[in-house]
Residue, then its C-alpha position, 0 to 999 in steps of 0.5 A: x494516459x494509457x489506451x486499453x485497445x493495446x494494454x493488458x491488465x490493470x494499465x488497459x482496464x483502469x484507461x478513462x475510468x473517473x478512480x482509476x485511471x488516477x490511481x493508475x497514471x499518478x499513483x499506482x507503483x511509484x516510489x513512496x518515501x512519506x510514513x503517512x502516505x505507506x501508512x494508507x496504502x498499507x490500510x488500504x490495501x488490508x481492507x481491499x481483502x476479499x473486496x475489489x480495488x474501486x470500492x477501496x477508491x469509492x471510499x478512500x476519502x472516507x478513510x481519509x477522514x476516519x483515519x486521520x488523513x492516515x497520520x501514523x502517530x495519531x492512529x497509534x493513540x486510537x483508543x476503544x472509542x476511536x475503534x467503535x466510531x471505525x466500525x460504525x462509519x459506513x464511509x469505511x469497510x468496518x470489519x472488525x479485523x482489519x481496523x483493529x490491523x489498522x491501529x496495531x500496524x500503526x503502533x508497529x510503525x513507531x516501534x520502525x520509527x525509533x529504530x529505524x528511523x522511518x517506515x520507509x528506512x525499515x523497507x530499505x533496510x531489508x531491500x532487497x528480498x524476494x516476495x516470499x521473503x517480504x511475505x515472510x517478514x511482513x506477516x512476523x512484523x504486521x497484522x493482517x498480511x499475507x501473500x496478496x496483501x504484501x504483494x501488492x503493497x510492496x509494488x503499488x510503494x514501488x518495492x516491487x517490479x510489475x505494476x505497470x506493462x513494459x509498454x504503459x508509458x506510466x512505467x517509463x515515468x517510474x524507470x525514469x524515478x529509479x524505485x527500488x525494485x530498480x534498484x537491485x535484484x532481490x537475494x535468491x535462496x537466501 
């Protein structure tokens, strides 16, 4: 969809790429409301830490299979056998801290569902916030969520701006969807 000779950053680099292109054109920055899809994005962003996004996109089908299509309730119920299975699965990133974070964060999401109705409602409850406020909240709430992971998760799901260059055609599509970042400006100095 984007022309790499004209557009900067990810918008230009993803043009025509078999994995980056579809992700850029149909997912990145688009508002996400479904808890399982939000959980998928969180797990993928966590697993990208220290790796390339291309590696994660290549392993995405493996992640979906290993984490039961990212059904939060199923992953939250994972026990020791599931943990061992994940750590032996070559179709995903086999990192103990990242596997443990996925399972723990699924359990946290069940708690957010109880207290707020859904992960999306919890995000909405805290929106708008500055990036640094979001990072503090995510570090307090989830495992393995530093500044880059939190920022990219929120940008990729429509809670923070900056996913696309303003001149990118996808940017206009996202504006028409009225993403959370467009609905109000973050509070300043709170």
